C-alpha positions as CSV (number, residue, x, y, z in Angstrom):
1,X,-7.1,-21.1,2.0
2,X,-5.1,-23.4,4.3
3,X,-7.1,-25.0,7.1
4,X,-10.2,-23.6,6.3
5,X,-13.6,-24.9,7.8
6,X,-16.8,-23.0,7.9
7,X,-19.9,-22.8,10.4
8,X,-22.9,-20.3,10.8
9,X,-22.9,-18.9,14.4
10,X,-26.5,-19.0,15.5
11,X,-28.0,-17.4,18.7
12,X,-30.8,-18.6,20.5
13,X,-33.0,-16.2,22.4
14,X,-33.8,-17.8,25.8
15,X,-37.7,-18.5,26.4
16,X,-38.4,-17.5,22.4
17,X,-39.1,-19.8,19.6
18,X,-36.8,-18.6,17.1
19,X,-33.2,-18.6,16.4
20,X,-31.1,-15.4,15.2
21,X,-28.1,-15.5,13.0
22,X,-25.7,-12.9,13.4
23,X,-22.1,-14.1,12.3
24,X,-20.7,-16.5,9.9
25,X,-17.3,-18.2,11.5
26,X,-14.4,-19.9,9.7
27,X,-11.0,-20.9,10.7
28,X,-7.8,-20.0,8.7
29,X,-4.2,-19.8,9.2
30,X,-1.7,-16.9,8.8
31,X,1.8,-16.5,9.9
32,X,1.5,-14.3,13.3
33,X,3.4,-11.2,13.5
34,X,3.9,-8.8,16.2
35,X,2.7,-5.2,15.9
36,X,5.5,-3.1,14.5
37,X,4.6,0.3,15.9
38,X,2.2,-0.2,18.9
39,X,1.0,2.0,21.4
40,X,1.0,0.6,24.9
41,X,-2.2,1.0,26.8
42,X,-0.3,0.0,30.2
43,X,3.1,1.9,29.9
44,X,5.5,1.6,32.7
45,X,3.6,-0.3,35.2
46,X,3.2,-3.6,36.6
47,X,0.0,-5.7,35.9
48,X,-0.3,-7.5,39.5
49,X,-2.5,-8.3,40.9
50,X,-4.1,-9.5,37.8
51,X,-7.7,-7.8,37.7
52,X,-10.6,-7.2,34.7
53,X,-10.0,-3.5,35.0
54,X,-10.3,-2.1,31.6
55,X,-8.8,0.8,29.5
56,X,-11.1,3.0,27.3
57,X,-9.6,3.5,23.8
58,X,-11.2,5.8,21.0
59,X,-10.9,3.8,17.6
60,X,-9.9,5.7,14.4
61,X,-13.1,4.7,12.9
62,X,-16.6,3.3,13.9
63,X,-17.3,-0.3,14.3
64,X,-20.4,-1.9,14.1
65,X,-21.3,-4.9,16.4
66,X,-24.6,-6.3,17.2
67,X,-26.2,-3.5,14.9
68,X,-24.6,-0.6,16.7
69,X,-21.9,1.8,15.8
70,X,-19.2,2.2,18.3
71,X,-16.3,4.6,18.3
72,X,-14.7,3.3,21.5
73,X,-13.8,0.1,23.4
74,X,-13.0,-1.0,26.7
75,X,-9.8,-3.5,26.3
76,X,-9.5,-5.5,29.7
77,X,-6.4,-7.3,31.2
78,X,-8.6,-10.6,31.1
79,X,-8.3,-11.1,27.3
80,X,-11.8,-9.4,26.3
81,X,-12.9,-6.4,24.5
82,X,-16.2,-4.4,25.7
83,X,-18.8,-2.3,23.7
84,X,-21.0,-0.4,25.9
85,X,-24.3,0.6,24.5
86,X,-24.3,4.6,24.2
87,X,-28.2,4.4,25.3
88,X,-28.7,1.4,27.8
89,X,-25.3,1.1,28.7
90,X,-25.6,-2.8,28.4
91,X,-22.3,-4.3,27.5
92,X,-21.3,-6.4,24.2
93,X,-18.2,-8.2,24.5
94,X,-15.6,-10.2,22.1
95,X,-13.9,-12.9,24.3
96,X,-10.5,-12.9,22.4
97,X,-8.9,-15.5,24.6
98,X,-10.4,-14.9,28.1
99,X,-8.3,-15.7,31.1
100,X,-6.6,-13.8,33.9
101,X,-3.4,-12.2,32.7
102,X,-0.4,-10.3,34.0
103,X,3.4,-9.3,33.2
104,X,5.3,-12.5,32.4
105,X,7.6,-12.0,35.2
106,X,7.2,-9.6,38.2
107,X,10.8,-8.7,38.1
108,X,11.0,-7.8,34.3
109,X,7.8,-5.5,33.8
110,X,8.5,-4.7,30.2
111,X,8.7,-7.9,28.8
112,X,4.8,-8.1,28.3
113,X,2.1,-5.5,27.3
114,X,-1.1,-4.8,25.8
115,X,-1.0,-2.8,22.5
116,X,-2.9,-1.1,20.0
117,X,-2.1,-0.1,16.4
118,X,-4.0,0.8,12.9
119,X,-3.0,-0.8,10.0
120,X,-4.0,-0.6,6.5
121,X,-5.3,-4.1,4.7
122,X,-6.7,-3.9,1.1
123,X,-7.1,-0.1,1.2
124,X,-9.2,-0.5,4.6
125,X,-8.3,0.2,8.1
126,X,-7.9,-2.3,10.7
127,X,-7.7,-1.7,14.2
128,X,-5.7,-4.1,16.4
129,X,-5.5,-5.1,19.9
130,X,-2.4,-7.0,21.1
131,X,-1.8,-9.1,24.0
132,X,2.1,-9.4,23.9
133,X,4.1,-12.0,25.8
134,X,1.4,-11.8,28.7
135,X,1.8,-14.1,31.5
136,X,-1.0,-16.3,32.9
137,X,-2.0,-15.4,36.6
138,X,-3.6,-19.0,37.1
139,X,-0.6,-20.8,35.9
140,X,1.4,-23.0,38.4
141,X,4.2,-22.3,36.1
142,X,5.7,-18.7,36.2
143,X,7.1,-19.2,32.7
144,X,3.9,-19.6,30.9
145,X,2.8,-16.7,28.7
146,X,0.6,-16.1,25.7
147,X,0.6,-13.9,22.6
148,X,-2.8,-13.0,20.5
149,X,-4.6,-10.1,18.8
150,X,-8.1,-8.9,17.9
151,X,-8.5,-7.2,14.5
152,X,-11.5,-4.9,13.9
153,X,-12.1,-4.3,10.1
154,X,-13.3,-0.9,9.0
155,X,-16.5,-0.9,7.0
156,X,-17.1,-4.5,6.7
157,X,-17.4,-5.1,10.5
158,X,-15.6,-8.3,10.4
159,X,-13.3,-9.3,13.4
160,X,-10.6,-11.9,13.8
161,X,-8.7,-13.4,16.5
162,X,-5.1,-14.1,15.8
163,X,-3.1,-16.7,17.8
164,X,0.4,-16.3,18.4
165,X,3.1,-18.3,20.3
166,X,1.5,-19.8,23.6
167,X,3.2,-21.8,26.4
168,X,0.6,-22.8,29.0
169,X,-0.4,-25.8,30.8
170,X,-4.2,-26.4,32.0
171,X,-3.6,-24.8,35.5
172,X,-3.4,-21.4,33.5
173,X,-6.9,-21.2,32.3
174,X,-9.7,-20.1,34.6
175,X,-11.6,-23.5,33.5
176,X,-8.5,-25.5,34.2
177,X,-8.8,-26.9,30.6
178,X,-8.8,-24.0,28.0
179,X,-10.0,-20.5,27.5
180,X,-13.5,-18.8,26.6
181,X,-13.6,-17.6,23.1
182,X,-16.7,-16.2,21.3
183,X,-19.2,-13.2,21.7
184,X,-21.6,-12.0,24.5
185,X,-24.8,-9.6,24.6
186,X,-25.7,-8.8,28.0
187,X,-28.9,-7.0,27.1
188,X,-30.4,-10.6,26.2
189,X,-28.2,-12.5,28.3
190,X,-26.7,-14.4,25.2
191,X,-23.1,-15.8,25.2
192,X,-22.1,-18.0,22.1
193,X,-18.8,-19.3,22.8
194,X,-16.4,-21.7,21.0
195,X,-16.2,-25.3,22.6
196,X,-14.4,-28.6,22.2
197,X,-11.1,-28.8,20.3
198,X,-9.6,-25.6,19.1
199,X,-8.7,-26.5,15.6
200,X,-12.6,-27.7,14.8
201,X,-14.7,-25.7,17.7
202,X,-18.5,-25.7,17.8
203,X,-20.7,-23.0,19.0
204,X,-22.5,-23.5,22.2
205,X,-25.0,-20.9,24.0
206,X,-24.0,-21.9,27.4
207,X,-22.1,-19.6,29.9
208,X,-19.7,-22.1,30.7
209,X,-18.5,-23.2,27.1
210,X,-14.7,-23.3,26.6
211,X,-12.0,-24.8,24.4
212,X,-10.5,-27.8,25.4
213,X,-7.1,-26.4,24.8
214,X,-5.4,-23.2,23.4
215,X,-5.5,-22.8,20.0
216,X,-2.3,-23.5,17.8
217,X,0.2,-20.9,16.8
218,X,-0.8,-19.2,13.4
219,X,-4.5,-19.9,14.0
220,X,-6.9,-17.4,13.1
221,X,-10.7,-17.2,14.0
222,X,-12.7,-15.1,11.5
223,X,-16.2,-13.6,12.6
224,X,-18.3,-12.1,9.4
225,X,-21.6,-10.5,10.0
226,X,-24.3,-12.0,7.9
227,X,-26.0,-9.2,5.6
228,X,-29.4,-10.7,6.4
229,X,-28.7,-10.3,10.0
230,X,-28.8,-6.6,9.7
231,X,-32.5,-6.8,8.8
232,X,-33.1,-8.7,12.0
233,X,-30.9,-6.6,14.1
234,X,-33.2,-3.6,13.0
235,X,-36.0,-5.5,14.8
236,X,-34.2,-4.6,18.1
237,X,-33.8,-0.9,17.1
238,X,-37.1,-0.3,15.7
239,X,-38.6,0.8,19.3
240,X,-38.0,4.7,20.0
241,X,-38.9,5.6,23.7
242,X,-38.8,9.1,24.7
243,X,-38.4,11.4,26.4
244,X,-35.5,9.8,28.5
245,X,-35.2,10.9,31.3
246,X,-38.6,11.7,31.9
247,X,-40.9,13.4,34.7
248,X,-44.0,11.1,33.9
249,X,-44.9,10.3,30.4
250,X,-43.0,8.2,28.1
251,X,-43.9,7.8,24.5
252,X,-43.5,4.3,22.9
253,X,-43.1,4.7,19.3
254,X,-42.6,1.9,16.9
255,X,-42.2,1.7,13.3
256,X,-44.4,-1.3,12.3
257,X,-47.8,-2.2,13.2
258,X,-47.6,-4.4,16.4
259,X,-48.8,-4.8,20.0
260,X,-46.6,-4.6,22.8
261,X,-46.6,-5.8,26.2
262,X,-44.5,-3.5,28.7
263,X,-43.0,-4.5,31.9
264,X,-41.3,-2.0,34.2
265,X,-38.7,-3.4,36.1
266,X,-36.5,-2.0,39.4
267,X,-32.8,-2.1,38.3
268,X,-31.7,-3.3,41.3
269,X,-34.1,-6.3,42.0
270,X,-35.3,-6.7,38.5
271,X,-38.7,-7.3,39.9
272,X,-41.7,-5.9,38.1
273,X,-43.1,-2.6,39.4
274,X,-45.6,-1.9,36.6
275,X,-47.1,-3.5,33.7
276,X,-48.7,-2.3,30.5
277,X,-50.4,-4.7,28.1
278,X,-51.7,-4.1,24.4
279,X,-49.8,-1.1,23.6
280,X,-50.0,-0.3,20.0
281,X,-47.9,1.3,17.2
282,X,-47.6,4.8,19.0
283,X,-48.7,5.1,22.8
284,X,-47.9,6.8,26.0
285,X,-47.4,5.5,29.4
286,X,-47.3,7.1,32.8
287,X,-44.6,6.5,35.3
288,X,-46.2,9.1,37.6
289,X,-46.7,6.5,40.6
290,X,-42.9,5.4,40.5
291,X,-40.3,7.2,42.6
292,X,-37.4,8.8,41.1
293,X,-34.6,6.3,39.8
294,X,-33.5,4.1,36.8
295,X,-35.6,1.5,35.8
296,X,-35.7,-1.3,33.0
297,X,-38.4,-0.9,30.4
298,X,-38.8,-4.4,29.0
299,X,-40.8,-4.5,25.7
300,X,-42.4,-7.9,25.0
301,X,-44.0,-8.7,21.5
302,X,-45.0,-12.0,19.9
303,X,-41.5,-13.1,19.3
304,X,-38.9,-10.8,20.8
305,X,-38.1,-9.0,23.7
306,X,-36.1,-5.5,24.1
307,X,-34.8,-4.1,27.1
308,X,-34.4,-0.1,27.3
309,X,-33.0,1.4,30.7
310,X,-35.1,4.6,31.5
311,X,-34.5,7.5,34.2
312,X,-37.7,8.5,36.2
313,X,-36.9,12.2,37.4
C-alpha cells in the first residue's frame, strides 16, 4: 500500500504502573470520494452559531469500541463521534478532525452538510459519517472549508478517517495550528491523540496534543483493535455490581480471585463519602448511611481502576 507506515497505539493509565495497548495504527492513501447516496442529519437548516451539539444516529450494526458493543452514535458539529456507555453513561470518543464547523457560507445553507451512509466493502457493511464542504467557524477566511469522513467497519471493529479536500489557514483550528485527531475515554480520563506532522504523526497521551497542520487530501488514518487487547479490556468488564439502583445493599461480584478497595464518590464534587477495603471476590456493601442520589463507585485493585455510576434510592 502506498504511503504506509505503522505504529502501535499505547494508552497509559494515569497513576498506574502499566501500559495498555488497544489499537494498531497505520497511514495509507486512497482516492477520496463523496458519499453517493447520503442521508443528511442536518436537513434544511443553518448551522450558525457553531456549537458542539450532537445528533443521535442508530447504526445498522453493532460496533465494538473499547470492548463495548454500541448500536448508536452521537455525531457532533465539531468533528467528533461519541459512544455513550449504556450503564455508566461515560463518553468514549473518536476525534475525527476536531474543530468548530458550520455551513460554508451563511448565504448558501445547502452547500455543506453532515451525512451518513451504509456501504458494503469486501462483503461487510461499513457505516460512514461525512462532513461535506463544511466551513470553519474560527477561520479568518470565510471561503475556508473541509471534507472528511469516518468509516466504521462491521465485524472487525476497525475505523478509518478519510481526508478529502481542505482549504484552511492556521486561524481555522481551535489550537491555531492544527486539529485534534484520535480517541478519548472519559471514564479513565484518557486521551490518545495524534501529534506532530500529519504525514507521520506520533501518539501522545496529553489533552492538548494536536497535528501541526491538517492532513493532505486522500490520506487515510486506520485504527485496528489488537486481538490481545480484547483480553485486556475484559479486565474492565469483569466486575458485576447489582442491584443498581439500590435501596441499601450492593453486591460486588468479580470473576477472578482478587481483593478490591472501593471508594464511593459524590458525583458532583468527586469527594470520597465512604470507603471499603479488602473486599473479596463476592461481597456486599451497605450504602444505607448515604442520602438518595447518584454516586461513583471506584473499584481499585493492585494494577487497575474501574469507575461505575450507581444510584441510591
